[in-house]
PDB file of N, CA, C, O and CB in Angstrom:
ATOM      1  N   UNK A   1       4.759 -10.417  -4.448  1.00  0.00           N
ATOM      2  CA  UNK A   1       4.744  -9.055  -4.936  1.00  0.00           C
ATOM      3  C   UNK A   1       3.809  -8.904  -6.125  1.00  0.00           C
ATOM      4  O   UNK A   1       3.206  -7.845  -6.302  1.00  0.00           O
ATOM      5  CB  UNK A   1       6.141  -8.619  -5.312  1.00  0.00           C
ATOM      6  N   UNK A   2       3.679  -9.928  -6.934  1.00  0.00           N
ATOM      7  CA  UNK A   2       2.848  -9.827  -8.135  1.00  0.00           C
ATOM      8  C   UNK A   2       1.365 -10.023  -7.844  1.00  0.00           C
ATOM      9  O   UNK A   2       0.562 -10.136  -8.771  1.00  0.00           O
ATOM     10  CB  UNK A   2       3.299 -10.844  -9.156  1.00  0.00           C
ATOM     11  N   UNK A   3       0.995 -10.064  -6.574  1.00  0.00           N
ATOM     12  CA  UNK A   3      -0.410 -10.184  -6.204  1.00  0.00           C
ATOM     13  C   UNK A   3      -1.169  -8.965  -6.750  1.00  0.00           C
ATOM     14  O   UNK A   3      -0.739  -7.829  -6.548  1.00  0.00           O
ATOM     15  CB  UNK A   3      -0.572 -10.301  -4.647  1.00  0.00           C
ATOM     16  N   UNK A   4      -2.294  -9.196  -7.438  1.00  0.00           N
ATOM     17  CA  UNK A   4      -3.027  -8.080  -8.055  1.00  0.00           C
ATOM     18  C   UNK A   4      -3.443  -6.990  -7.062  1.00  0.00           C
ATOM     19  O   UNK A   4      -3.383  -5.806  -7.394  1.00  0.00           O
ATOM     20  CB  UNK A   4      -4.255  -8.609  -8.747  1.00  0.00           C
ATOM     21  N   UNK A   5      -3.859  -7.367  -5.862  1.00  0.00           N
ATOM     22  CA  UNK A   5      -4.260  -6.362  -4.868  1.00  0.00           C
ATOM     23  C   UNK A   5      -3.062  -5.530  -4.425  1.00  0.00           C
ATOM     24  O   UNK A   5      -3.184  -4.321  -4.227  1.00  0.00           O
ATOM     25  CB  UNK A   5      -4.914  -7.040  -3.647  1.00  0.00           C
ATOM     26  N   UNK A   6      -1.908  -6.169  -4.268  1.00  0.00           N
ATOM     27  CA  UNK A   6      -0.713  -5.422  -3.855  1.00  0.00           C
ATOM     28  C   UNK A   6      -0.281  -4.453  -4.948  1.00  0.00           C
ATOM     29  O   UNK A   6       0.141  -3.331  -4.665  1.00  0.00           O
ATOM     30  CB  UNK A   6       0.441  -6.387  -3.517  1.00  0.00           C
ATOM     31  N   UNK A   7      -0.387  -4.889  -6.181  1.00  0.00           N
ATOM     32  CA  UNK A   7      -0.064  -3.989  -7.293  1.00  0.00           C
ATOM     33  C   UNK A   7      -1.045  -2.819  -7.332  1.00  0.00           C
ATOM     34  O   UNK A   7      -0.665  -1.688  -7.636  1.00  0.00           O
ATOM     35  CB  UNK A   7      -0.088  -4.753  -8.637  1.00  0.00           C
ATOM     36  N   UNK A   8      -2.297  -3.101  -7.025  1.00  0.00           N
ATOM     37  CA  UNK A   8      -3.309  -2.047  -6.984  1.00  0.00           C
ATOM     38  C   UNK A   8      -2.992  -1.055  -5.855  1.00  0.00           C
ATOM     39  O   UNK A   8      -3.144   0.154  -6.027  1.00  0.00           O
ATOM     40  CB  UNK A   8      -4.726  -2.659  -6.792  1.00  0.00           C
ATOM     41  N   UNK A   9      -2.555  -1.568  -4.712  1.00  0.00           N
ATOM     42  CA  UNK A   9      -2.180  -0.708  -3.585  1.00  0.00           C
ATOM     43  C   UNK A   9      -1.030   0.209  -3.984  1.00  0.00           C
ATOM     44  O   UNK A   9      -1.062   1.407  -3.705  1.00  0.00           O
ATOM     45  CB  UNK A   9      -1.787  -1.558  -2.355  1.00  0.00           C
ATOM     46  N   UNK A  10      -0.021  -0.348  -4.632  1.00  0.00           N
ATOM     47  CA  UNK A  10       1.124   0.458  -5.070  1.00  0.00           C
ATOM     48  C   UNK A  10       0.664   1.550  -6.030  1.00  0.00           C
ATOM     49  O   UNK A  10       1.126   2.688  -5.950  1.00  0.00           O
ATOM     50  CB  UNK A  10       2.196  -0.432  -5.745  1.00  0.00           C
ATOM     51  N   UNK A  11      -0.234   1.206  -6.924  1.00  0.00           N
ATOM     52  CA  UNK A  11      -0.746   2.189  -7.878  1.00  0.00           C
ATOM     53  C   UNK A  11      -1.496   3.313  -7.163  1.00  0.00           C
ATOM     54  O   UNK A  11      -1.367   4.479  -7.534  1.00  0.00           O
ATOM     55  CB  UNK A  11      -1.666   1.510  -8.899  1.00  0.00           C
ATOM     56  N   UNK A  12      -2.269   2.970  -6.154  1.00  0.00           N
ATOM     57  CA  UNK A  12      -3.000   3.982  -5.383  1.00  0.00           C
ATOM     58  C   UNK A  12      -2.017   4.888  -4.639  1.00  0.00           C
ATOM     59  O   UNK A  12      -2.186   6.107  -4.607  1.00  0.00           O
ATOM     60  CB  UNK A  12      -3.978   3.309  -4.382  1.00  0.00           C
ATOM     61  N   UNK A  13      -0.997   4.283  -4.046  1.00  0.00           N
ATOM     62  CA  UNK A  13      -0.029   5.046  -3.252  1.00  0.00           C
ATOM     63  C   UNK A  13       0.906   5.888  -4.119  1.00  0.00           C
ATOM     64  O   UNK A  13       1.621   6.747  -3.602  1.00  0.00           O
ATOM     65  CB  UNK A  13       0.789   4.103  -2.391  1.00  0.00           C
ATOM     66  N   UNK A  14       0.908   5.655  -5.399  1.00  0.00           N
ATOM     67  CA  UNK A  14       1.734   6.448  -6.320  1.00  0.00           C
ATOM     68  C   UNK A  14       1.301   7.915  -6.261  1.00  0.00           C
ATOM     69  O   UNK A  14       2.126   8.812  -6.435  1.00  0.00           O
ATOM     70  CB  UNK A  14       1.624   5.902  -7.782  1.00  0.00           C
ATOM     71  N   UNK A  15       0.037   8.157  -6.020  1.00  0.00           N
ATOM     72  CA  UNK A  15      -0.514   9.516  -6.032  1.00  0.00           C
ATOM     73  C   UNK A  15      -0.280  10.271  -4.731  1.00  0.00           C
ATOM     74  O   UNK A  15       0.057  11.455  -4.746  1.00  0.00           O
ATOM     75  CB  UNK A  15      -1.989   9.465  -6.316  1.00  0.00           C
ATOM     76  N   UNK A  16      -0.463   9.576  -3.589  1.00  0.00           N
ATOM     77  CA  UNK A  16      -0.406  10.285  -2.309  1.00  0.00           C
ATOM     78  C   UNK A  16      -0.377   9.298  -1.151  1.00  0.00           C
ATOM     79  O   UNK A  16      -0.606   8.101  -1.320  1.00  0.00           O
ATOM     80  CB  UNK A  16      -1.603  11.238  -2.164  1.00  0.00           C
ATOM     81  N   UNK A  17      -0.095   9.828   0.007  1.00  0.00           N
ATOM     82  CA  UNK A  17      -0.223   9.068   1.245  1.00  0.00           C
ATOM     83  C   UNK A  17      -1.718   8.866   1.491  1.00  0.00           C
ATOM     84  O   UNK A  17      -2.524   9.749   1.196  1.00  0.00           O
ATOM     85  CB  UNK A  17       0.476   9.805   2.463  1.00  0.00           C
ATOM     86  N   UNK A  18      -2.082   7.709   2.029  1.00  0.00           N
ATOM     87  CA  UNK A  18      -3.501   7.417   2.212  1.00  0.00           C
ATOM     88  C   UNK A  18      -3.704   6.603   3.488  1.00  0.00           C
ATOM     89  O   UNK A  18      -2.832   5.829   3.884  1.00  0.00           O
ATOM     90  CB  UNK A  18      -4.068   6.659   0.989  1.00  0.00           C
ATOM     91  N   UNK A  19      -4.845   6.781   4.118  1.00  0.00           N
ATOM     92  CA  UNK A  19      -5.129   6.062   5.360  1.00  0.00           C
ATOM     93  C   UNK A  19      -5.546   4.625   5.064  1.00  0.00           C
ATOM     94  O   UNK A  19      -5.998   4.303   3.966  1.00  0.00           O
ATOM     95  CB  UNK A  19      -6.227   6.781   6.164  1.00  0.00           C
ATOM     96  N   UNK A  20      -5.384   3.781   6.063  1.00  0.00           N
ATOM     97  CA  UNK A  20      -5.784   2.380   5.925  1.00  0.00           C
ATOM     98  C   UNK A  20      -7.279   2.278   5.636  1.00  0.00           C
ATOM     99  O   UNK A  20      -7.699   1.456   4.822  1.00  0.00           O
ATOM    100  CB  UNK A  20      -5.432   1.587   7.200  1.00  0.00           C
ATOM    101  N   UNK A  21      -8.072   3.099   6.290  1.00  0.00           N
ATOM    102  CA  UNK A  21      -9.516   3.081   6.062  1.00  0.00           C
ATOM    103  C   UNK A  21      -9.888   3.440   4.636  1.00  0.00           C
ATOM    104  O   UNK A  21     -10.766   2.814   4.042  1.00  0.00           O
ATOM    105  CB  UNK A  21     -10.197   4.026   7.010  1.00  0.00           C
ATOM    106  N   UNK A  22      -9.220   4.450   4.086  1.00  0.00           N
ATOM    107  CA  UNK A  22      -9.469   4.835   2.690  1.00  0.00           C
ATOM    108  C   UNK A  22      -9.077   3.711   1.741  1.00  0.00           C
ATOM    109  O   UNK A  22      -9.809   3.394   0.803  1.00  0.00           O
ATOM    110  CB  UNK A  22      -8.695   6.119   2.336  1.00  0.00           C
ATOM    111  N   UNK A  23      -7.920   3.114   1.992  1.00  0.00           N
ATOM    112  CA  UNK A  23      -7.470   1.990   1.155  1.00  0.00           C
ATOM    113  C   UNK A  23      -8.485   0.857   1.188  1.00  0.00           C
ATOM    114  O   UNK A  23      -8.813   0.271   0.157  1.00  0.00           O
ATOM    115  CB  UNK A  23      -6.092   1.478   1.624  1.00  0.00           C
ATOM    116  N   UNK A  24      -8.973   0.561   2.371  1.00  0.00           N
ATOM    117  CA  UNK A  24      -9.948  -0.520   2.524  1.00  0.00           C
ATOM    118  C   UNK A  24     -11.213  -0.223   1.723  1.00  0.00           C
ATOM    119  O   UNK A  24     -11.754  -1.112   1.066  1.00  0.00           O
ATOM    120  CB  UNK A  24     -10.297  -0.726   4.009  1.00  0.00           C
ATOM    121  N   UNK A  25     -11.684   1.015   1.773  1.00  0.00           N
ATOM    122  CA  UNK A  25     -12.889   1.391   1.018  1.00  0.00           C
ATOM    123  C   UNK A  25     -12.651   1.309  -0.493  1.00  0.00           C
ATOM    124  O   UNK A  25     -13.505   0.819  -1.231  1.00  0.00           O
ATOM    125  CB  UNK A  25     -13.335   2.813   1.400  1.00  0.00           C
ATOM    126  N   UNK A  26     -11.505   1.784  -0.943  1.00  0.00           N
ATOM    127  CA  UNK A  26     -11.201   1.769  -2.377  1.00  0.00           C
ATOM    128  C   UNK A  26     -11.089   0.338  -2.894  1.00  0.00           C
ATOM    129  O   UNK A  26     -11.623   0.007  -3.952  1.00  0.00           O
ATOM    130  CB  UNK A  26      -9.897   2.536  -2.659  1.00  0.00           C
ATOM    131  N   UNK A  27     -10.387  -0.508  -2.134  1.00  0.00           N
ATOM    132  CA  UNK A  27     -10.136  -1.883  -2.570  1.00  0.00           C
ATOM    133  C   UNK A  27     -11.314  -2.818  -2.328  1.00  0.00           C
ATOM    134  O   UNK A  27     -11.406  -3.888  -2.929  1.00  0.00           O
ATOM    135  CB  UNK A  27      -8.925  -2.422  -1.868  1.00  0.00           C
ATOM    136  N   UNK A  28     -12.214  -2.399  -1.437  1.00  0.00           N
ATOM    137  CA  UNK A  28     -13.388  -3.216  -1.086  1.00  0.00           C
ATOM    138  C   UNK A  28     -12.961  -4.594  -0.575  1.00  0.00           C
ATOM    139  O   UNK A  28     -13.448  -5.626  -1.036  1.00  0.00           O
ATOM    140  CB  UNK A  28     -14.324  -3.372  -2.309  1.00  0.00           C
ATOM    141  N   UNK A  29     -12.039  -4.579   0.391  1.00  0.00           N
ATOM    142  CA  UNK A  29     -11.585  -5.820   1.011  1.00  0.00           C
ATOM    143  C   UNK A  29     -11.686  -5.677   2.526  1.00  0.00           C
ATOM    144  O   UNK A  29     -11.651  -4.564   3.050  1.00  0.00           O
ATOM    145  CB  UNK A  29     -10.125  -6.166   0.578  1.00  0.00           C
ATOM    146  N   UNK A  30     -11.811  -6.802   3.232  1.00  0.00           N
ATOM    147  CA  UNK A  30     -11.871  -6.747   4.698  1.00  0.00           C
ATOM    148  C   UNK A  30     -10.580  -6.187   5.297  1.00  0.00           C
ATOM    149  O   UNK A  30      -9.506  -6.273   4.702  1.00  0.00           O
ATOM    150  CB  UNK A  30     -12.145  -8.142   5.268  1.00  0.00           C
ATOM    151  N   UNK A  31     -10.719  -5.619   6.479  1.00  0.00           N
ATOM    152  CA  UNK A  31      -9.578  -5.030   7.183  1.00  0.00           C
ATOM    153  C   UNK A  31      -8.450  -6.041   7.373  1.00  0.00           C
ATOM    154  O   UNK A  31      -7.277  -5.698   7.227  1.00  0.00           O
ATOM    155  CB  UNK A  31     -10.019  -4.484   8.540  1.00  0.00           C
ATOM    156  N   UNK A  32      -8.800  -7.284   7.697  1.00  0.00           N
ATOM    157  CA  UNK A  32      -7.788  -8.330   7.913  1.00  0.00           C
ATOM    158  C   UNK A  32      -6.977  -8.580   6.643  1.00  0.00           C
ATOM    159  O   UNK A  32      -5.759  -8.750   6.708  1.00  0.00           O
ATOM    160  CB  UNK A  32      -8.457  -9.641   8.374  1.00  0.00           C
ATOM    161  N   UNK A  33      -7.636  -8.601   5.504  1.00  0.00           N
ATOM    162  CA  UNK A  33      -6.927  -8.815   4.232  1.00  0.00           C
ATOM    163  C   UNK A  33      -5.991  -7.649   3.928  1.00  0.00           C
ATOM    164  O   UNK A  33      -4.858  -7.850   3.491  1.00  0.00           O
ATOM    165  CB  UNK A  33      -7.932  -8.998   3.075  1.00  0.00           C
ATOM    166  N   UNK A  34      -6.475  -6.423   4.164  1.00  0.00           N
ATOM    167  CA  UNK A  34      -5.629  -5.252   3.935  1.00  0.00           C
ATOM    168  C   UNK A  34      -4.404  -5.312   4.841  1.00  0.00           C
ATOM    169  O   UNK A  34      -3.290  -5.019   4.406  1.00  0.00           O
ATOM    170  CB  UNK A  34      -6.421  -3.945   4.179  1.00  0.00           C
ATOM    171  N   UNK A  35      -4.607  -5.685   6.085  1.00  0.00           N
ATOM    172  CA  UNK A  35      -3.490  -5.781   7.031  1.00  0.00           C
ATOM    173  C   UNK A  35      -2.440  -6.770   6.549  1.00  0.00           C
ATOM    174  O   UNK A  35      -1.241  -6.513   6.663  1.00  0.00           O
ATOM    175  CB  UNK A  35      -3.995  -6.194   8.413  1.00  0.00           C
ATOM    176  N   UNK A  36      -2.887  -7.896   6.010  1.00  0.00           N
ATOM    177  CA  UNK A  36      -1.945  -8.897   5.496  1.00  0.00           C
ATOM    178  C   UNK A  36      -1.151  -8.340   4.314  1.00  0.00           C
ATOM    179  O   UNK A  36       0.069  -8.496   4.253  1.00  0.00           O
ATOM    180  CB  UNK A  36      -2.695 -10.177   5.074  1.00  0.00           C
ATOM    181  N   UNK A  37      -1.835  -7.700   3.390  1.00  0.00           N
ATOM    182  CA  UNK A  37      -1.162  -7.124   2.222  1.00  0.00           C
ATOM    183  C   UNK A  37      -0.154  -6.053   2.654  1.00  0.00           C
ATOM    184  O   UNK A  37       0.973  -6.013   2.160  1.00  0.00           O
ATOM    185  CB  UNK A  37      -2.198  -6.519   1.243  1.00  0.00           C
ATOM    186  N   UNK A  38      -0.573  -5.193   3.579  1.00  0.00           N
ATOM    187  CA  UNK A  38       0.315  -4.117   4.014  1.00  0.00           C
ATOM    188  C   UNK A  38       1.511  -4.665   4.786  1.00  0.00           C
ATOM    189  O   UNK A  38       2.610  -4.118   4.689  1.00  0.00           O
ATOM    190  CB  UNK A  38      -0.451  -3.113   4.876  1.00  0.00           C
ATOM    191  N   UNK A  39       1.314  -5.728   5.543  1.00  0.00           N
ATOM    192  CA  UNK A  39       2.430  -6.344   6.273  1.00  0.00           C
ATOM    193  C   UNK A  39       3.488  -6.853   5.298  1.00  0.00           C
ATOM    194  O   UNK A  39       4.684  -6.676   5.528  1.00  0.00           O
ATOM    195  CB  UNK A  39       1.925  -7.501   7.165  1.00  0.00           C
ATOM    196  N   UNK A  40       3.050  -7.484   4.213  1.00  0.00           N
ATOM    197  CA  UNK A  40       3.990  -7.984   3.202  1.00  0.00           C
ATOM    198  C   UNK A  40       4.726  -6.815   2.552  1.00  0.00           C
ATOM    199  O   UNK A  40       5.945  -6.861   2.385  1.00  0.00           O
ATOM    200  CB  UNK A  40       3.247  -8.822   2.124  1.00  0.00           C
ATOM    201  N   UNK A  41       3.991  -5.776   2.190  1.00  0.00           N
ATOM    202  CA  UNK A  41       4.606  -4.619   1.528  1.00  0.00           C
ATOM    203  C   UNK A  41       5.573  -3.887   2.461  1.00  0.00           C
ATOM    204  O   UNK A  41       6.615  -3.402   2.020  1.00  0.00           O
ATOM    205  CB  UNK A  41       3.521  -3.651   1.037  1.00  0.00           C
ATOM    206  N   UNK A  42       5.230  -3.807   3.745  1.00  0.00           N
ATOM    207  CA  UNK A  42       6.142  -3.173   4.712  1.00  0.00           C
ATOM    208  C   UNK A  42       7.385  -4.027   4.917  1.00  0.00           C
ATOM    209  O   UNK A  42       8.500  -3.509   4.978  1.00  0.00           O
ATOM    210  CB  UNK A  42       5.431  -2.943   6.064  1.00  0.00           C
ATOM    211  N   UNK A  43       7.189  -5.341   5.023  1.00  0.00           N
ATOM    212  CA  UNK A  43       8.315  -6.252   5.235  1.00  0.00           C
ATOM    213  C   UNK A  43       9.311  -6.175   4.077  1.00  0.00           C
ATOM    214  O   UNK A  43      10.520  -6.278   4.285  1.00  0.00           O
ATOM    215  CB  UNK A  43       7.811  -7.695   5.401  1.00  0.00           C
ATOM    216  N   UNK A  44       8.805  -5.994   2.869  1.00  0.00           N
ATOM    217  CA  UNK A  44       9.656  -5.907   1.680  1.00  0.00           C
ATOM    218  C   UNK A  44      10.256  -4.511   1.491  1.00  0.00           C
ATOM    219  O   UNK A  44      11.043  -4.290   0.571  1.00  0.00           O
ATOM    220  CB  UNK A  44       8.858  -6.291   0.444  1.00  0.00           C
ATOM    221  N   UNK A  45       9.881  -3.570   2.364  1.00  0.00           N
ATOM    222  CA  UNK A  45      10.419  -2.219   2.263  1.00  0.00           C
ATOM    223  C   UNK A  45       9.784  -1.381   1.172  1.00  0.00           C
ATOM    224  O   UNK A  45      10.365  -0.393   0.723  1.00  0.00           O
ATOM    225  CB  UNK A  45      11.878  -2.284   2.032  1.00  0.00           C
ATOM    226  N   UNK A  46       8.589  -1.773   0.743  1.00  0.00           N
ATOM    227  CA  UNK A  46       7.913  -1.069  -0.345  1.00  0.00           C
ATOM    228  C   UNK A  46       7.082   0.100   0.178  1.00  0.00           C
ATOM    229  O   UNK A  46       7.021   1.155  -0.454  1.00  0.00           O
ATOM    230  CB  UNK A  46       7.022  -2.033  -1.124  1.00  0.00           C
ATOM    231  N   UNK A  47       6.448  -0.088   1.325  1.00  0.00           N
ATOM    232  CA  UNK A  47       5.658   0.984   1.929  1.00  0.00           C
ATOM    233  C   UNK A  47       6.138   1.240   3.350  1.00  0.00           C
ATOM    234  O   UNK A  47       6.756   0.386   3.985  1.00  0.00           O
ATOM    235  CB  UNK A  47       4.152   0.631   1.923  1.00  0.00           C
ATOM    236  N   UNK A  48       5.837   2.436   3.824  1.00  0.00           N
ATOM    237  CA  UNK A  48       6.075   2.789   5.218  1.00  0.00           C
ATOM    238  C   UNK A  48       4.764   3.301   5.789  1.00  0.00           C
ATOM    239  O   UNK A  48       3.905   3.810   5.069  1.00  0.00           O
ATOM    240  CB  UNK A  48       7.217   3.856   5.360  1.00  0.00           C
ATOM    241  N   UNK A  49       4.632   3.154   7.093  1.00  0.00           N
ATOM    242  CA  UNK A  49       3.405   3.567   7.768  1.00  0.00           C
ATOM    243  C   UNK A  49       3.733   4.594   8.839  1.00  0.00           C
ATOM    244  O   UNK A  49       4.821   4.603   9.415  1.00  0.00           O
ATOM    245  CB  UNK A  49       2.677   2.352   8.386  1.00  0.00           C
ATOM    246  N   UNK A  50       2.762   5.452   9.084  1.00  0.00           N
ATOM    247  CA  UNK A  50       2.867   6.368  10.225  1.00  0.00           C
ATOM    248  C   UNK A  50       1.496   6.430  10.885  1.00  0.00           C
ATOM    249  O   UNK A  50       0.461   6.331  10.226  1.00  0.00           O
ATOM    250  CB  UNK A  50       3.357   7.807   9.781  1.00  0.00           C
ATOM    251  N   UNK A  51       1.518   6.595  12.180  1.00  0.00           N
ATOM    252  CA  UNK A  51       0.271   6.632  12.944  1.00  0.00           C
ATOM    253  C   UNK A  51       0.008   8.059  13.389  1.00  0.00           C
ATOM    254  O   UNK A  51       0.905   8.769  13.845  1.00  0.00           O
ATOM    255  CB  UNK A  51       0.331   5.675  14.168  1.00  0.00           C
ATOM    256  N   UNK A  52      -1.244   8.457  13.243  1.00  0.00           N
ATOM    257  CA  UNK A  52      -1.695   9.758  13.733  1.00  0.00           C
ATOM    258  C   UNK A  52      -2.964   9.497  14.533  1.00  0.00           C
ATOM    259  O   UNK A  52      -4.045   9.345  13.963  1.00  0.00           O
ATOM    260  CB  UNK A  52      -1.947  10.791  12.549  1.00  0.00           C
ATOM    261  N   UNK A  53      -2.829   9.446  15.847  1.00  0.00           N
ATOM    262  CA  UNK A  53      -3.962   9.060  16.688  1.00  0.00           C
ATOM    263  C   UNK A  53      -4.304   7.604  16.423  1.00  0.00           C
ATOM    264  O   UNK A  53      -3.445   6.730  16.536  1.00  0.00           O
ATOM    265  CB  UNK A  53      -5.193   9.971  16.426  1.00  0.00           C
ATOM    266  N   UNK A  54      -5.551   7.343  16.073  1.00  0.00           N
ATOM    267  CA  UNK A  54      -5.992   5.977  15.762  1.00  0.00           C
ATOM    268  C   UNK A  54      -5.862   5.633  14.283  1.00  0.00           C
ATOM    269  O   UNK A  54      -6.156   4.507  13.883  1.00  0.00           O
ATOM    270  CB  UNK A  54      -7.427   5.790  16.193  1.00  0.00           C
ATOM    271  N   UNK A  55      -5.432   6.577  13.479  1.00  0.00           N
ATOM    272  CA  UNK A  55      -5.371   6.378  12.035  1.00  0.00           C
ATOM    273  C   UNK A  55      -3.952   6.053  11.591  1.00  0.00           C
ATOM    274  O   UNK A  55      -2.987   6.693  12.010  1.00  0.00           O
ATOM    275  CB  UNK A  55      -5.882   7.619  11.301  1.00  0.00           C
ATOM    276  N   UNK A  56      -3.849   5.038  10.726  1.00  0.00           N
ATOM    277  CA  UNK A  56      -2.555   4.665  10.146  1.00  0.00           C
ATOM    278  C   UNK A  56      -2.547   5.123   8.694  1.00  0.00           C
ATOM    279  O   UNK A  56      -3.487   4.863   7.942  1.00  0.00           O
ATOM    280  CB  UNK A  56      -2.296   3.112  10.255  1.00  0.00           C
ATOM    281  N   UNK A  57      -1.476   5.808   8.311  1.00  0.00           N
ATOM    282  CA  UNK A  57      -1.307   6.289   6.942  1.00  0.00           C
ATOM    283  C   UNK A  57      -0.157   5.539   6.285  1.00  0.00           C
ATOM    284  O   UNK A  57       0.855   5.245   6.920  1.00  0.00           O
ATOM    285  CB  UNK A  57      -1.049   7.821   6.917  1.00  0.00           C
ATOM    286  N   UNK A  58      -0.327   5.237   5.010  1.00  0.00           N
ATOM    287  CA  UNK A  58       0.701   4.528   4.251  1.00  0.00           C
ATOM    288  C   UNK A  58       1.166   5.386   3.085  1.00  0.00           C
ATOM    289  O   UNK A  58       0.404   6.168   2.517  1.00  0.00           O
ATOM    290  CB  UNK A  58       0.172   3.168   3.744  1.00  0.00           C
ATOM    291  N   UNK A  59       2.446   5.216   2.743  1.00  0.00           N
ATOM    292  CA  UNK A  59       3.008   5.853   1.554  1.00  0.00           C
ATOM    293  C   UNK A  59       4.107   4.943   1.024  1.00  0.00           C
ATOM    294  O   UNK A  59       4.586   4.055   1.729  1.00  0.00           O
ATOM    295  CB  UNK A  59       3.562   7.294   1.870  1.00  0.00           C
ATOM    296  N   UNK A  60       4.499   5.171  -0.220  1.00  0.00           N
ATOM    297  CA  UNK A  60       5.596   4.406  -0.796  1.00  0.00           C
ATOM    298  C   UNK A  60       6.894   4.788  -0.100  1.00  0.00           C
ATOM    299  O   UNK A  60       7.117   5.955   0.225  1.00  0.00           O
ATOM    300  CB  UNK A  60       5.700   4.645  -2.324  1.00  0.00           C
ATOM    301  N   UNK A  61       7.742   3.802   0.123  1.00  0.00           N
ATOM    302  CA  UNK A  61       9.007   4.043   0.818  1.00  0.00           C
ATOM    303  C   UNK A  61       9.987   4.817  -0.052  1.00  0.00           C
ATOM    304  O   UNK A  61      10.703   5.693   0.434  1.00  0.00           O
ATOM    305  CB  UNK A  61       9.632   2.724   1.250  1.00  0.00           C
ATOM    306  N   UNK A  62      10.017   4.488  -1.344  1.00  0.00           N
ATOM    307  CA  UNK A  62      10.973   5.129  -2.260  1.00  0.00           C
ATOM    308  C   UNK A  62      10.328   5.298  -3.636  1.00  0.00           C
ATOM    309  O   UNK A  62       9.618   4.408  -4.102  1.00  0.00           O
ATOM    310  CB  UNK A  62      12.289   4.290  -2.372  1.00  0.00           C
ATOM    311  N   UNK A  63      10.570   6.422  -4.278  1.00  0.00           N
ATOM    312  CA  UNK A  63      10.017   6.635  -5.623  1.00  0.00           C
ATOM    313  C   UNK A  63      10.505   5.608  -6.650  1.00  0.00           C
ATOM    314  O   UNK A  63       9.803   5.329  -7.621  1.00  0.00           O
ATOM    315  CB  UNK A  63      10.371   8.026  -6.103  1.00  0.00           C
ATOM    316  N   UNK A  64      11.695   5.046  -6.446  1.00  0.00           N
ATOM    317  CA  UNK A  64      12.222   4.063  -7.399  1.00  0.00           C
ATOM    318  C   UNK A  64      11.326   2.831  -7.505  1.00  0.00           C
ATOM    319  O   UNK A  64      11.375   2.106  -8.499  1.00  0.00           O
ATOM    320  CB  UNK A  64      13.628   3.641  -6.991  1.00  0.00           C
ATOM    321  N   UNK A  65      10.521   2.600  -6.495  1.00  0.00           N
ATOM    322  CA  UNK A  65       9.606   1.461  -6.505  1.00  0.00           C
ATOM    323  C   UNK A  65       8.655   1.559  -7.695  1.00  0.00           C
ATOM    324  O   UNK A  65       8.258   0.542  -8.263  1.00  0.00           O
ATOM    325  CB  UNK A  65       8.809   1.389  -5.183  1.00  0.00           C
ATOM    326  N   UNK A  66       8.296   2.773  -8.066  1.00  0.00           N
ATOM    327  CA  UNK A  66       7.365   2.960  -9.182  1.00  0.00           C
ATOM    328  C   UNK A  66       7.947   2.469 -10.498  1.00  0.00           C
ATOM    329  O   UNK A  66       7.209   1.986 -11.356  1.00  0.00           O
ATOM    330  CB  UNK A  66       6.985   4.425  -9.308  1.00  0.00           C
ATOM    331  N   UNK A  67       9.252   2.584 -10.667  1.00  0.00           N
ATOM    332  CA  UNK A  67       9.878   2.074 -11.895  1.00  0.00           C
ATOM    333  C   UNK A  67       9.679   0.569 -11.997  1.00  0.00           C
ATOM    334  O   UNK A  67       9.316   0.060 -13.058  1.00  0.00           O
ATOM    335  CB  UNK A  67      11.387   2.418 -11.930  1.00  0.00           C
ATOM    336  N   UNK A  68       9.912  -0.138 -10.911  1.00  0.00           N
ATOM    337  CA  UNK A  68       9.719  -1.592 -10.898  1.00  0.00           C
ATOM    338  C   UNK A  68       8.253  -1.932 -11.127  1.00  0.00           C
ATOM    339  O   UNK A  68       7.936  -2.870 -11.859  1.00  0.00           O
ATOM    340  CB  UNK A  68      10.205  -2.198  -9.565  1.00  0.00           C
ATOM    341  N   UNK A  69       7.360  -1.171 -10.502  1.00  0.00           N
ATOM    342  CA  UNK A  69       5.925  -1.392 -10.681  1.00  0.00           C
ATOM    343  C   UNK A  69       5.539  -1.221 -12.151  1.00  0.00           C
ATOM    344  O   UNK A  69       4.819  -2.050 -12.707  1.00  0.00           O
ATOM    345  CB  UNK A  69       5.110  -0.420  -9.795  1.00  0.00           C
ATOM    346  N   UNK A  70       6.017  -0.155 -12.773  1.00  0.00           N
ATOM    347  CA  UNK A  70       5.675   0.102 -14.175  1.00  0.00           C
ATOM    348  C   UNK A  70       6.177  -1.011 -15.090  1.00  0.00           C
ATOM    349  O   UNK A  70       5.514  -1.351 -16.071  1.00  0.00           O
ATOM    350  CB  UNK A  70       6.256   1.442 -14.623  1.00  0.00           C
ATOM    351  N   UNK A  71       7.325  -1.572 -14.783  1.00  0.00           N
ATOM    352  CA  UNK A  71       7.853  -2.696 -15.567  1.00  0.00           C
ATOM    353  C   UNK A  71       6.954  -3.918 -15.407  1.00  0.00           C
ATOM    354  O   UNK A  71       6.704  -4.635 -16.376  1.00  0.00           O
ATOM    355  CB  UNK A  71       9.301  -3.035 -15.135  1.00  0.00           C
ATOM    356  N   UNK A  72       6.468  -4.159 -14.191  1.00  0.00           N
ATOM    357  CA  UNK A  72       5.638  -5.340 -13.922  1.00  0.00           C
ATOM    358  C   UNK A  72       4.261  -5.234 -14.550  1.00  0.00           C
ATOM    359  O   UNK A  72       3.620  -6.251 -14.814  1.00  0.00           O
ATOM    360  CB  UNK A  72       5.496  -5.550 -12.430  1.00  0.00           C
ATOM    361  N   UNK A  73       3.797  -4.016 -14.793  1.00  0.00           N
ATOM    362  CA  UNK A  73       2.473  -3.844 -15.389  1.00  0.00           C
ATOM    363  C   UNK A  73       2.565  -4.263 -16.802  1.00  0.00           C
ATOM    364  O   UNK A  73       1.572  -4.211 -17.527  1.00  0.00           O
ATOM    365  CB  UNK A  73       1.958  -2.397 -15.279  1.00  0.00           C
TER     366      UNK A  73
END
């Protein structure tokens, strides 16, 4: 959870739901790396995903997650 990229993802998702492609562009990481990070975050119940056509969108699962994130920063 304390992985810097995952913390960065949580910070980005604090503002709004965002597509996987947008996240990849912002983070400047390969698609495979983003998929690994998102799989960990989904498994831990931190983010949820929804599909719209070929696009996957991510958002935080619960607002309380931000409190834990702010403590870790």
